[in-house]
C-alpha positions in Angstrom: 9.4 -6.0 -5.6 7.2 -9.1 -6.0 7.6 -11.8 -8.6 5.7 -14.9 -9.5 8.3 -17.6 -10.1 7.7 -20.9 -11.8 10.1 -23.7 -11.1 10.2 -26.8 -13.2 12.4 -29.7 -12.1 13.6 -32.3 -14.6 15.4 -35.3 -13.3 18.9 -35.6 -14.9 19.8 -39.1 -16.1 22.7 -39.3 -13.7 20.4 -38.5 -10.6 18.6 -41.4 -9.0 15.1 -41.1 -7.6 16.4 -41.3 -4.1 18.9 -38.5 -4.8 16.2 -36.3 -6.4 14.0 -36.8 -3.3 16.9 -35.9 -1.0 17.7 -32.8 -3.0 14.0 -31.8 -2.9 13.9 -32.3 0.8 16.8 -29.9 1.3 15.0 -27.5 -1.1 11.7 -27.8 0.9 13.5 -26.9 4.1 15.1 -23.9 2.5 11.7 -22.8 1.0 10.0 -23.1 4.4 12.7 -21.1 6.0 12.4 -18.4 3.3 8.6 -18.3 4.0 9.3 -17.8 7.7 11.7 -15.0 6.9 9.1 -13.3 4.7 10.9 -13.5 1.4 8.6 -16.1 0.0 4.9 -15.1 0.4 3.2 -18.2 -1.0 4.2 -21.5 -2.6 2.1 -24.0 -4.5 3.0 -27.4 -5.9 1.3 -28.4 -9.1 -0.4 -31.8 -8.7 1.1 -34.6 -10.8 4.0 -32.5 -12.1 7.4 -31.4 -10.9 6.4 -27.8 -11.0 6.2 -25.2 -8.2 4.9 -21.7 -8.3 5.9 -19.1 -5.7 5.3 -15.5 -4.9 8.7 -14.0 -3.9 9.4 -10.5 -2.5 12.9 -9.1 -2.8 14.3 -5.6 -3.1 15.6 -5.9 -6.7 15.9 -8.0 -9.8 19.4 -8.7 -8.8 18.4 -9.9 -5.4 15.9 -12.3 -7.0 18.8 -13.7 -9.2 21.0 -14.1 -6.1 18.3 -15.8 -4.1 17.4 -18.3 -6.9 21.1 -19.0 -7.5 21.6 -19.9 -3.8 18.8 -22.5 -3.6 19.8 -26.1 -3.0 17.9 -27.4 -5.9 19.8 -25.0 -8.3 23.2 -25.7 -6.8 22.7 -29.5 -6.9 20.6 -30.0 -10.1 21.9 -27.2 -12.2 20.4 -27.4 -15.7 17.8 -29.8 -14.2 15.8 -26.8 -12.9 14.3 -24.1 -15.1 12.6 -21.0 -13.9 10.4 -18.2 -15.2 10.1 -15.1 -13.1 7.5 -12.4 -13.8 7.4 -9.1 -11.9 3.9 -8.5 -10.5 2.0 -5.8 -8.6 -1.4 -5.5 -7.0 -4.3 -5.4 -9.4 -5.9 -2.6 -7.3 -3.0 -0.3 -8.3 -3.7 -1.1 -12.0 -7.4 -0.4 -11.5 -6.6 2.9 -9.9 -4.3 3.7 -12.8 -7.1 3.0 -15.2 -9.4 5.3 -13.4 -6.8 8.1 -13.4 -6.1 7.8 -17.1 -2.6 6.4 -16.9 -3.4 3.7 -19.5 -4.7 6.0 -22.3 -8.0 6.9 -20.8 
C-alpha cells in the first residue's frame, strides 16, 4: 500500500533551535535509511516551512502507524509533529476503471 504523508514540525517552547536541528538530523538519517530500504519512495521538503511530504510504501495501515511511531522526530518531539496520511494508488488504474465502467459508466 502506498500513502502520501504530510509531516508538519512545530517547535515546542521547551526545545531550543539547536535541539530541534539535532533531532531533525537524526530524523534525516532515518529517512535516508528508509529510502535505501525501499519503504520511502520519495521525500520533499517544502521551501520556507517545516513541512515534508513523502510517498511511503508499507504492507498495511497498521504498518504505516508503526513506522511513523518509530521515527526519531515523533519519539523526541511528540505533539510537536503532526501528520496526515492519505492512501494512494496509480492514476492509470483509476483511468482503466473508468473505461471499464467501475465508476458508474
